[in-house]
Structure formats: C-alpha cells, structure tokens
C-alpha positions as CSV (number, residue, x, y, z in Angstrom):
1,M,31.7,29.1,-24.1
2,G,32.2,29.1,-20.4
3,G,31.1,26.3,-18.0
4,D,31.4,22.6,-17.8
5,Q,28.6,22.0,-20.3
6,A,29.0,24.9,-22.6
7,P,27.7,25.9,-25.0
8,A,24.6,23.7,-24.7
9,V,23.4,24.9,-21.3
10,V,24.3,28.5,-22.0
11,V,22.3,28.6,-25.2
12,Q,19.3,27.0,-23.5
13,G,19.5,29.3,-20.5
14,A,19.8,32.4,-22.8
15,L,16.7,31.4,-24.7
16,E,14.8,30.8,-21.4
17,A,15.9,34.3,-20.2
18,V,14.6,35.9,-23.4
19,R,11.3,34.0,-23.1
20,E,10.8,34.7,-19.4
21,S,11.5,38.4,-19.9
22,S,9.0,38.6,-22.7
23,G,11.7,40.0,-25.0
24,R,12.7,42.9,-22.6
25,V,16.1,41.3,-22.3
26,S,18.2,40.5,-25.4
27,V,21.3,38.3,-25.4
28,I,24.5,38.2,-27.4
29,L,26.0,34.7,-27.4
30,V,29.8,35.1,-27.7
31,G,32.0,32.3,-28.8
32,R,32.6,29.8,-31.6
33,E,29.8,30.6,-34.0
34,Q,29.5,27.1,-35.6
35,A,29.2,25.4,-32.2
36,I,26.7,28.0,-31.0
37,E,24.5,27.8,-34.1
38,S,24.6,24.0,-33.8
39,E,23.1,24.2,-30.4
40,L,20.5,26.8,-31.5
41,Q,19.3,24.4,-34.2
42,K,18.2,22.1,-31.3
43,H,15.9,24.8,-30.2
44,A,15.0,25.9,-33.7
45,P,11.5,27.5,-33.2
46,A,12.5,29.5,-30.1
47,A,15.9,30.4,-31.6
48,A,14.3,31.6,-34.9
49,E,11.7,33.6,-33.1
50,S,14.3,35.2,-30.8
51,K,16.5,36.1,-33.8
52,I,13.6,37.6,-35.8
53,A,12.6,39.6,-32.7
54,G,16.1,40.9,-32.4
55,T,16.5,39.5,-28.9
56,L,19.2,37.0,-29.7
57,R,22.4,37.2,-31.9
58,V,25.8,35.5,-32.1
59,A,29.2,37.2,-31.9
60,H,32.1,35.1,-33.1
61,A,35.2,34.5,-30.9
62,D,37.8,32.0,-31.9
63,D,39.4,31.3,-28.6
64,V,38.1,29.6,-25.4
65,I,39.8,30.0,-22.0
66,E,39.4,26.6,-20.4
67,M,38.7,26.1,-16.7
68,L,42.2,24.8,-16.0
69,D,44.0,27.6,-17.8
70,A,46.0,30.1,-15.7
71,P,44.0,33.3,-16.0
72,N,46.6,35.9,-16.7
73,S,48.6,33.8,-19.2
74,A,45.4,32.7,-20.9
75,L,44.3,36.3,-21.4
76,K,47.6,37.1,-23.0
77,S,47.7,34.1,-25.3
78,K,44.0,33.9,-26.1
79,K,43.3,37.6,-27.0
80,N,40.2,36.6,-29.0
81,S,38.6,34.5,-26.3
82,S,34.8,34.7,-25.7
83,I,35.5,36.3,-22.3
84,A,37.7,39.1,-23.9
85,V,35.3,39.7,-26.8
86,G,32.2,39.7,-24.6
87,L,33.7,42.2,-22.2
88,A,34.9,44.4,-25.1
89,L,31.4,44.5,-26.4
90,H,30.3,45.7,-22.9
91,R,33.1,48.3,-22.7
92,D,32.2,49.6,-26.1
93,G,28.5,50.1,-25.2
94,K,27.3,47.3,-27.5
95,A,26.1,45.3,-24.4
96,D,24.9,46.6,-21.0
97,A,26.3,43.7,-19.0
98,F,28.5,40.6,-19.2
99,V,27.7,37.1,-17.9
100,S,29.9,34.1,-17.8
101,A,30.1,30.7,-16.1
102,G,33.7,30.3,-17.3
103,N,37.1,30.5,-15.6
104,T,36.4,32.7,-12.5
105,G,40.0,34.0,-12.3
106,A,39.9,34.9,-16.0
107,V,36.6,36.7,-15.8
108,L,37.8,38.6,-12.7
109,S,41.1,39.7,-14.3
110,A,39.6,40.5,-17.7
111,S,36.7,42.5,-16.2
112,T,39.2,44.6,-14.2
113,L,41.5,45.1,-17.2
114,I,38.9,45.7,-19.9
115,L,36.2,47.5,-18.0
116,G,38.5,49.3,-15.5
117,R,37.6,50.1,-11.9
118,I,35.1,52.6,-10.6
119,K,37.0,55.7,-9.6
120,G,37.8,55.4,-5.9
121,I,37.8,51.6,-5.7
122,G,41.1,50.0,-5.0
123,R,40.0,46.4,-5.6
124,P,36.8,44.9,-7.2
125,T,35.2,42.3,-5.0
126,I,33.0,39.2,-5.6
127,G,29.9,39.0,-3.5
128,A,27.9,35.9,-2.5
129,L,24.4,35.8,-1.2
130,F,23.6,33.6,1.8
131,P,20.0,32.6,2.7
132,T,19.0,33.7,6.2
133,A,16.3,32.9,8.8
134,K,14.6,36.1,7.7
135,H,13.1,37.0,4.4
136,S,16.1,38.8,2.9
137,P,19.5,37.2,2.2
138,C,22.9,38.3,3.5
139,L,25.6,39.5,1.1
140,L,29.1,38.3,1.9
141,L,32.0,40.3,0.6
142,D,34.7,39.2,-0.4
143,A,33.9,35.7,-1.5
144,G,37.3,34.8,-3.0
145,A,38.6,37.5,-5.3
146,N,41.0,39.1,-2.7
147,V,42.7,36.7,-0.5
148,D,44.7,39.4,1.3
149,C,43.1,42.7,2.1
150,R,44.0,46.0,3.7
151,A,41.6,47.8,5.9
152,R,40.7,50.3,3.2
153,H,39.6,47.4,0.9
154,L,37.2,46.1,3.6
155,Y,35.9,49.6,3.9
156,E,35.3,49.8,0.2
157,F,33.6,46.4,0.2
158,A,31.2,47.7,2.9
159,L,30.3,50.7,0.8
160,M,29.7,48.6,-2.3
161,G,27.8,45.9,-0.4
162,S,25.5,48.4,1.2
163,A,24.8,50.1,-2.2
164,Y,24.1,46.7,-3.9
165,I,21.7,45.4,-1.2
166,G,19.9,48.8,-1.1
167,A,19.4,48.8,-4.9
168,M,18.7,45.1,-5.6
169,F,16.5,44.3,-2.6
170,G,15.0,47.7,-1.8
171,T,16.5,47.7,1.8
172,P,16.4,51.3,2.8
173,R,19.2,51.2,5.3
174,P,21.2,47.9,5.0
175,A,22.9,46.8,8.2
176,V,26.6,46.2,7.6
177,G,28.8,44.0,9.8
178,L,32.5,43.4,9.9
179,L,33.3,39.6,10.4
180,S,35.5,39.0,13.4
181,I,36.2,36.6,16.3
182,G,34.0,38.5,18.6
183,E,31.4,41.3,18.8
184,E,33.6,43.6,20.9
185,E,35.3,46.5,19.2
186,V,38.7,45.3,20.5
187,K,38.4,41.8,18.9
188,G,40.1,41.0,15.7
189,N,43.5,41.2,13.9
190,E,45.3,44.4,12.9
191,V,43.4,44.7,9.6
192,T,39.9,44.3,11.1
193,L,40.7,46.6,14.0
194,E,41.7,49.3,11.5
195,A,38.8,48.6,9.3
196,F,36.5,49.0,12.3
197,R,37.8,52.5,12.9
198,L,37.3,53.4,9.3
199,L,33.8,52.0,9.1
200,R,32.6,53.9,12.2
201,D,32.8,57.1,10.1
202,A,31.4,55.5,6.9
203,P,28.2,56.9,5.2
204,I,26.5,53.5,5.8
205,H,24.6,51.8,8.7
206,F,27.6,50.0,10.3
207,V,26.6,47.9,13.2
208,G,30.0,46.8,14.3
209,N,31.7,43.3,14.5
210,V,29.6,40.2,13.8
211,E,30.5,36.5,14.1
212,G,30.1,33.7,11.7
213,R,26.9,32.5,13.4
214,D,25.2,35.9,12.7
215,I,25.2,35.3,8.9
216,L,22.5,32.8,8.7
217,K,20.5,34.4,11.4
218,G,20.0,37.4,9.2
219,E,21.2,39.9,11.8
220,V,22.9,41.9,9.1
221,D,22.4,42.5,5.4
222,V,26.1,42.7,4.5
223,V,29.1,41.0,6.0
224,V,32.6,42.1,5.1
225,C,35.7,40.0,5.3
226,D,38.8,39.1,3.3
227,G,38.5,36.6,0.4
228,F,40.4,33.9,2.2
229,V,37.9,33.7,5.0
230,G,35.0,34.5,2.7
231,N,35.7,31.7,0.2
232,I,36.0,29.1,3.0
233,L,32.6,30.3,4.3
234,L,31.1,30.1,0.8
235,K,32.4,26.6,0.1
236,F,31.2,25.4,3.5
237,G,27.8,26.9,2.8
238,E,27.6,25.2,-0.6
239,S,28.1,21.8,1.2
240,M,25.1,22.2,3.4
241,P,22.3,21.2,0.9
242,G,24.0,17.9,0.2
243,F,24.6,17.3,3.9
244,L,21.0,18.0,4.8
245,K,19.7,15.8,2.0
246,A,21.9,12.9,3.1
247,K,20.8,13.2,6.7
248,F,17.2,13.4,5.6
249,V,17.6,10.2,3.5
250,R,19.3,8.4,6.4
251,Y,16.5,9.4,8.7
252,A,13.9,8.1,6.3
253,S,15.7,4.7,6.0
254,R,15.4,3.9,9.7
255,G,11.9,2.5,9.4
256,P,8.3,2.9,8.1
257,R,7.4,5.5,10.7
258,Q,10.4,7.7,9.9
259,K,9.8,7.2,6.1
260,L,6.2,8.5,6.6
261,V,7.4,11.5,8.6
262,A,10.0,12.2,5.9
263,L,7.4,12.0,3.1
264,M,5.1,14.4,5.0
265,A,8.0,16.9,5.5
266,R,9.3,16.6,1.9
267,G,7.5,19.6,0.6
268,G,8.8,21.9,3.3
269,L,12.3,20.5,2.8
270,R,12.2,21.2,-0.9
271,S,11.2,24.8,-0.2
272,V,14.1,25.3,2.2
273,M,16.6,23.6,-0.1
274,K,15.5,25.8,-3.0
275,E,16.6,28.9,-1.1
276,M,20.1,27.3,-0.7
277,D,20.4,26.3,-4.3
278,Y,23.0,28.4,-6.2
279,Q,20.9,28.0,-9.4
280,E,18.3,30.3,-8.0
281,A,20.7,33.1,-7.6
282,G,22.4,32.3,-10.9
283,G,25.7,34.0,-10.3
284,V,27.6,36.4,-8.1
285,P,28.2,40.1,-8.9
286,L,31.7,41.4,-9.4
287,L,31.4,44.8,-7.7
288,G,33.8,47.7,-8.3
289,V,34.4,47.4,-12.0
290,N,33.2,50.0,-14.4
291,G,30.4,47.9,-15.8
292,V,28.2,44.9,-14.8
293,S,30.0,41.5,-14.7
294,I,28.2,38.5,-13.3
295,I,30.2,35.3,-12.5
296,G,28.5,31.9,-12.5
297,H,29.3,28.5,-11.2
298,G,31.3,26.2,-13.6
299,G,28.6,23.6,-13.3
300,S,25.8,26.0,-14.1
301,T,22.5,24.5,-15.5
302,P,20.2,26.3,-17.9
303,L,18.2,27.5,-14.9
304,A,21.4,29.1,-13.4
305,I,22.3,30.7,-16.7
306,K,18.8,32.2,-17.1
307,N,18.9,33.6,-13.6
308,M,22.4,35.0,-14.2
309,I,21.2,36.9,-17.2
310,L,18.1,38.2,-15.4
311,L,20.3,39.2,-12.4
312,A,22.6,41.2,-14.8
313,A,19.6,42.9,-16.3
314,K,18.3,43.9,-12.9
315,T,21.7,45.2,-11.9
316,V,21.7,47.5,-14.9
317,V,18.2,48.7,-14.4
318,Q,18.8,49.4,-10.7
319,D,21.9,51.4,-11.5
320,V,24.0,49.7,-8.9
321,N,27.2,51.3,-10.1
322,G,25.7,54.7,-9.9
323,K,24.7,54.1,-6.3
324,I,28.2,52.8,-5.5
325,Q,29.6,56.1,-6.9
326,D,27.2,58.1,-4.8
327,S,28.4,56.3,-1.7
328,L,32.0,56.9,-2.6
329,H,31.4,60.6,-3.1
330,R,30.0,60.8,0.5
331,S,33.0,58.9,1.8
332,K,36.2,60.3,3.3
333,H,38.3,57.2,2.8
334,G,37.8,56.3,-0.8
335,E,41.1,55.8,-2.8
336,E,42.2,59.0,-4.4
C-alpha cells in the first residue's frame, strides 16, 4: 500500500518481477485485500497464472501508514499497517525480504524495531548508488537515515558498505573512502578525524579521505558520511537528469543545426540518462537490520517496483547480512 500510486503500480510491478524471474521469485502483496484484488483483476490472466503457480498471494492488513504520517506515532496507532504486517512476515520466516515504496521513516523505524539489528551494529544505514565514470557504481552511506553520527557509526557504515558492494557487484576488494573537505588525513571535523583513525585499522580496503568530486569519478566503490551530508548529495544527484534534459532541449531549440546535432546525440543521451534513473536501481538497501529491507521512492513506477523486488531477491541470494557479520567478526571496533 506504499507509494504515491499504490496499490496499482505495486501490483503491476510485482507481476512483472514474477514474470521476469520466470517464477523463481514469489511475492506476497500486503495490504487491504479488496483494493489489491481489484487491481489484480485488471491483470487477470497474469495474476491468475501467478496465483496458480504459487508465486503470488495476498496478505490482508487493515491499516495504511500515509506519506505524511509521523513515523513513530503512526507505528503505534496503526499496529496492523501493511508495513508492520509485511515486516512481521519477514521476521517470522514467512518471507525472505521486505520491500516498500511507502513512508521512508516508518519503514526505517519499523524495520529496526521488528527485525532488530545485526549484532555489533549501532545504527542501521540507508545506502544510495551513484553512477560513475567507470562501469561500477559508488555506494554512498548514509543517505539520510542518520543525520548525526559518531565516528563508530561511520566505521560500521564502511564495513557494511564494503560487504554489500563485494557481494552484490562481485568487487573483490572494494575501495572505501571517508567523505571530507580534503584528501589530507588532517582535514575534517572531530567526527571524521576520529573515524579516519578507526578506519585505518578496519578489515577493509580503506583508501583515506575523498572529496565530493571523487564520487562520480568512480575513484572509490564506497563513500561514507553522515546522513545530513549524504541526503543533500543524494537530492542534488537526483536533480541532475532533469537539469541535463532541460539543457539539451534548450540547446536543440537554438536552430536547425543544433536540432540535428541533438537528434544525432539522442541515443547516447538516453543511455546516459538511464544510468541516472532511480527506477533502474529500484530502491535503496537498509543495511544493519537483521533481515533484508529495501526502501523505494514514493513516486515509484511499476519498473521501479519490479527492480526493487529483484534487488531484494539478489540481496538474499548473495547473503549480504552474512558477509556483514563476517566483517564485524574481523573487526576490533564493532559495538559490544
């Protein structure tokens, strides 16, 4: 029931995920049963086939946490929300992962409360993938879950980010950088200076401080910062496709020659823009909880929902949490 156009886009995206995975992924649609069944009827042949194959079912939940609801109070007053019921199914082993395009704060809080944290993790973190000039993306942690962080939290983010990139992209030794105002070891505030000292001894490939310009260059695989800075970077990055498109259209409007050049370059531009489209990633992982929780954009399309579900499935198959636990066991600075 989460998202600006739920449940319509969620139902369609779920059916596309089941179809694309050739039935290897099954989906439980959690929410108001009547509303969900009404949407399923619009896709009657595919829905019937998925139900018969056992790859799609509905779990009823009376309550819906709206986008404007205060997360903590909504979780208390709407105990039978689709978010709470879905996460309980995951906690109880009836689902392997949880996906939602609903209220981000509510998903974050409920995931932490219902699933609990991985032992040794002080704070779960939301990651965001940035496209880079190289083939592989760069994972930014934290992207908004933790506005204020201690050095130990940044240390934990680095461990989790390294484990995630290694598992999901097959990178054998992910390069991890600490976002600061300069590359020199002495640059930064008190938190980043202390985090630098901790990360030097971490069981990961820590390359030192990096600057904002290094993210899109692809100089590192993981960038660590607090959620205040990370969310500003993320929102700035999300504005770039629209900015580039507007500049391209303005260039094409200057005259026939510019229009011809723009038409010739259109295919390449589309390819570049696709890499920057949040729909292709689907959602962002919440790392550090004792389970798999993927958080999507409120404006998610069926394509984004499908990719969120497939991302969740891959996260389970690659045993990201197991790799995070292995990294913590090798660490000296994990929370006791």
